[in-house]
N, C-alpha and C positions, 0 to 999 in steps of 0.2 A: 537290370533293374531291380529284379526281384531281391537281390543280394543287399540293396541299399537298406531297407528297413532291420534287415538281421546287423548290418553294420552300426547303424544309428542305434539300435538297442543296446549294443554291445559297449559302444561309446557312452551312453547315459546310464548305463549300470555301472561304468568305473566312476562317474563323477562323486556320488557320495563319499566313495573311498578317499579320493583326493580332497574333497571339501573338508569331512570330517576327522581325518588322521590327526591333522594339527590339534584338535579338541581333546583329544583323548590323552590324558596325563600317562606320563611314562617316566620311569626311574632313570635318573641321570647318574652314573657312576662316578664321575668325577666330583660332583656336587655331594653326593652320598659320602663318599670317602673322607671329604673335607669336613662335613658336619659330624661326622662319627670322631674325627680327630679335635674338632672344635669343642665338642662335649665332653671329651675327656680333659679337655683343658680347663674348662670350666668346674668340672667335679673337683679337680686337685686343687681350686682355690679355697674351698670351704675347708676340708677336714687336715688339709696340709697348710696352704698359704695363708689363710685367716686363722688357723688356731696358732700358727708361729706368731702371726703379727700381733693378735691379742694376747697370746700367752706371754711374750715376751715382755708386753707393757703391763702387765698384771704384777702384782706383788708375788715374791716367790711362793708365799704359803697358799697362793690360790691359782697358780700356775695350771697344775692338773685339772683343776675344776674349770678353768676357762677352756681347756681342750677337750674335756668331757662334753662339757654344753655345746661346743661347736662341733664336735663330733656326732651328738646324738640329734642335733638340729638336722644333721644331713640325713641321718637314717631315718628319722621320722618324717621329714620331709620326702623322701623317696618313697615311702609307704602310703602317705596321705595323697600324693599326686596321682598314683596309679589307680588308687581307689575311688577318689572323688574331686580331686583338685583338678585334675586336667580337664574334666567334664564342666566343671564350674566356670572355668577359664576359657575354653575353646569349644565348649559344646555349642549347640543351637542357640542363637542370641535371644534372649528374653528382655525385649523393649529396652534394650541398649544396656542394660543393668548387670546381667548375669548371664553366665551359660547354662543351658539346659542340662538335664540327668540323662540324655541319650547316650553318653559316653562313659557312664557310671561303670567302674571297675574294667574300663577300656571295652565297654560292650562295642561289637561290630568291628573292633580294630583287629586286623590280623597281619600275616606276612605280606599280604599283596596290597594293603592298605597303602595310599599315596598321599602325600602332603606337599604340592608344589611338583617338586622334581625329586623329592627324596622318599623313602619309606616313612610313613607316619609314626612307625616305632621309634624312628631316630629323632623324627621332630617331639616326640612326647619326651624321650630321655634329654634332648638338649634344652627343651622349656623346664623341665623338673630341676636340673641344675640352678637355673635361676631363681626359682621358688625356694630352695635349700639355703642359697647362700643370702638371699633377702633377710628372711628371719634371723640368721645367725649374724649378720651386721647389726640388728637392733641390741644383740648382746653386749656389743661393746659399751653401750651406756651404763649397764647394772652387774658388770662382773665385779667380785667381792662380797655381794650381799644379797642375792636371789636363791632360792630354794632350789635345788636340782629338780625336785619332784613337781616344783610350780613350774619351772622352765619347761617340763617336757608336756604339760597340758597347756600352757601357754602356745606352745610352738605349733600344736595340734590346731588348736583353735584359731590361732592367729593367720595360718596359712589358708585356712577355709574362710574364714570371716573377712578379713582384711586383704590378704595378698590376691586371692582368687578374683573378687570383683574388679579390683584396679586392673590387674593383668588382663581381664576382659575388656575393659574399657579402652585400653591402649592397644591391645593385640589381639584380642578376640572378636571384633567386631563391634564393639560397645561404642557409647556415645561420644568418647574421646577420639577415637579412629573415625567415626562418622563425620565429627566436627572438623577434622584435619589436623590433629595436633600431632606433633613429629616427636617419635620417642623410638629412636632406632635400636637401641640396646637396654634399655631401662633406666632413664632419668627419672621419670615419675614412678613406675612400675617397682623398681628395685631402690635406688638411692634416697629419694625425697620420702617415700613411703616407710623404709628402714630408719631414717633419721627422725622423722618424726614419732615413729613408733618407740625408738630409744629414748627420744626427749620426754615422753609421756610415761614411758616406765621410770625413769630415773627420778622424776619429779614426784610420782606416788611412792616410790620406796623409799625417798628421803636420801639424806647424805649418809656416806659412810660414816663409821665411828672414826673419831679423830680427824676427819676432814676438815681443811684449814688450820689443823692444830699440830699435825706431825707429817714429818715426811714420809711420801708414799712413793718410792722408788721402784721403777720396772725391774723385774726378775733378771731379765737379759735383752739389752739393746740387740745385741748380736742375733738372737732368735727373731725379734722383730724385722732387722733388716734382711735376713733370709726370707721371711715370710713376705715383705714386701716385693721382694725379688720374683719368690713364685706367684705373688698376685699378678704383678706385672706381666709375666709369661703368660699366665693363665688367662689374662686379659685379651690378648690377641684371639682367643678363641671366643671369649663373651662378646667381643665387638665385630672382630671381622666374621666371625660364624653367624652373627645377626644377618648377614646379607642373605643366608639360607642358599648361598651359590657359590662356588669358586668362579668368581667374576672380577670384573673391574672394581666394582663396588665393595667388594670385600677386600681387594688389594688397596685400594683408598681408605678404608676403615682402618687397616692394618697400619698404614703409614701414619696417619694423622692422631691414632691412638699412642702410638710410640712417640710422636713429637710434642704432643700435651703433656704427657707424663714426665718427660725429660725437662720441658720448658717449666713446669710447675716445681718440680725439685730444685731446679736452679733459683727460681723466684723465692719460694719459702726460705732456701737457705739464705739468700741475699738479705731477705726482709728480716730473719732470726738474728744474722750476723751483725747487721745496722743497729738492731734493737738492743741487743744482749751481749753482742761482743764476741759470740762463739757461735759458728757453724756446727751443729750437732748432727749426728747420725741420726738419730731418732727425727729429727726436722726434716733432712733430706730425703728419709725412707717416706714420712707424712706427707710430704711434697709430692711424691711420685702418685701416692694413692689419689691425693686430692686433684692432680691432673687427669688420672684415669677415670674418677668419677664424674668429672665435669665434661669430658669428652665423649663420655657413653651414650647420652641421647643425640648427641651431635654426628657420631661416626661415621655415618653413611650419607651424611648432607653436605658437610663443610670441607673445605680444600685446605690446603697447608697453611695458606694464611690464617684463616680462621681458626686452626689448631694452635698456632703459635699464640695468639691473642687470648684464647680460651684456657691455655695452660699459664701464660703470665699472671692472668687476674686469679685463676684457681689457687697458685701458690700463695698470693699475697693474702687473697680474701680467707684462705683455710687458716693459714697462720695468725692472722688476727681474731677470727673467729676463737681459735683454740687459746691463745696466749693472753689475748686482752678481754674480748667480750665476755667468754665464759665466767671469767673470774671476777668481772665487774658485777654481771648478774648473780653470781653466786650459786649456780645449780651445779650438781655434781654427775656429770657426766664422764664416767670414769675413764673411758678410753676414746673419747670425742667423736663417737657415732654420729651424733647430730652436728657438730662442728665441722667435721669431714664431709660426711655422706648427706646430711640433711642440706646445709648451707651451700657446698659445692654441687650437689646433684641440681638445687635450685638456679643457681649461677648458669649451669649448663643447659638446663632447659630453656632457658631466657636466651642463652648465646645461640641456640638452635635455632630461634626465631629470627634472631639477628643475621648470622652467617650462614645458613642455607643457601647452598649455591647451586643453581639450576645445571650447570655445567656437570656436575657429580650425577645429580638425579633431577631428570627434567621437570618432575612433578613438584619439585620443592623449592621454594624460594624464600629468602628471608627478607628483612628490612634493607639490608644494603643492597639487594638485588631487586628493589622495587614493589616488594610487597610487605608493608608495614601491618597487615592484617594478621599475619603470622605470629607477630609477637604479642597481639592481644590472645589469639587462640593459645599461645603458649601460658600466658599468664592464667586463663582460665582453668586450663589442665592443670598447672601447678596448685592453684587454690583449692580447685575439687580434689586433689589427691591428698593434701595437707589436712584438709578439714575432715574428709572421710577417714583418714589414717588415723587422725587424732582420736575422735570421737569412738570410730569402733576399737581401736585399742584399748579406750578406756573400758569398753563393754567387755572387751576380752579377759582383762586384768579382774575386773568384779566378778565375772564367772569363775576364773582360775582362783580367787582367793575363796570362794564358796566351796570349790571342790578340794582345795587342799589345805583349807584353814589357814590363810596366809601365805603371802608370798616372799617375806623377808625372813632370812635365817636368824636363829637367836643371837643376842649379843656375845654369848662365850663363844660360839662357831665361830662368828665373825672375826673376834679377837685372836681365837687360837690358829684359824685359817681352815678354808673349807676343803683343801686338799686332805688334812687329817681329819675333820670333824665330820666330813660326808663320804669320803672314799676311802679313808683309812690309809692313804698313800702319800709319798713326800716326791716332789720332783728332784730335790736336791738333798744330798748327804750333809749336813751342816754339824761340824764339830762344836 
């Protein structure tokens, strides 16, 4: 009988261990390995994939300048992110608007810090690649005519003032997140944000010299097609990696990403073929990117059927935005950053509210699965992103103008070509 209290005490002493052991965050080696690979894939998208995609579409005399501006966007974004961008995006929530400064310069983050089931340092790197490519996407609207020095200042300010707050709203515990807006991998945070910023930039800078009066041929459709292929490849890290785990949701995101891109490439090709009589390589490549953009917010929420419809609409919508609507309105979005990323990003965010399937993620249901409220939430998130991005980008442009004494290159430099005028280099040797 005397042994019973001892036995009971021993049993009771073990209970806290069994109860609380599951609550202690631990690193999952498989998840960590996958997110490291996904991070590397997304990193490749900016200084390689996007640089080739945009560079090939720019005129030959501005190809290297386009590469330089894309490349430096990644470099600047990398530094800004670890200094203050991560803290503003994922620091302690301040009234649903912005992250606090508790993780400034990655304060308190060490090799033992954990985010979910992966090291926090890996999560920081993964999110950093999103910030870098977002600002680089906006560049597509203003190639051929923006000062390199102004682009440097703009990039630093824009990531700080525009990207970080919107990232916090959707992914860092801000008001969009609390409202229940669905943005799996960056419909609002990346594509709508970049598309609106690009549109504002191109309207402020004005049209390129000779726009509408002289032909402005791409320097190399071959480079653009190669860039599109690298973007497609890297997008698997972009979307499937956003599950932050090597699991079924990641696998589903992987599949629907590829399906939407392929479907959009086909539908863009068909729309162009029927309207102009020629299926261009540039159109097929652009269609694939339009499909990738549109599936991004939905990748972790929709099934195969949803991805097919999203891609089908994205290709047609993207084509008419670029080939018809832009020319009727008359704005000079050089490489169609708004037409592809802005318009198709909006479609993707709405489509997420339509096709989110509870069989994929039990906590997310769209209109076609009995939850019409989700569409309203998605529309609110789109409006909030677009309005803030437009106004905040205007403010950033104004500040950049004051710092750099204007943001547009001189006419002589524009006519000569920015490769030679700014960098003293040439992409091609022309006899």
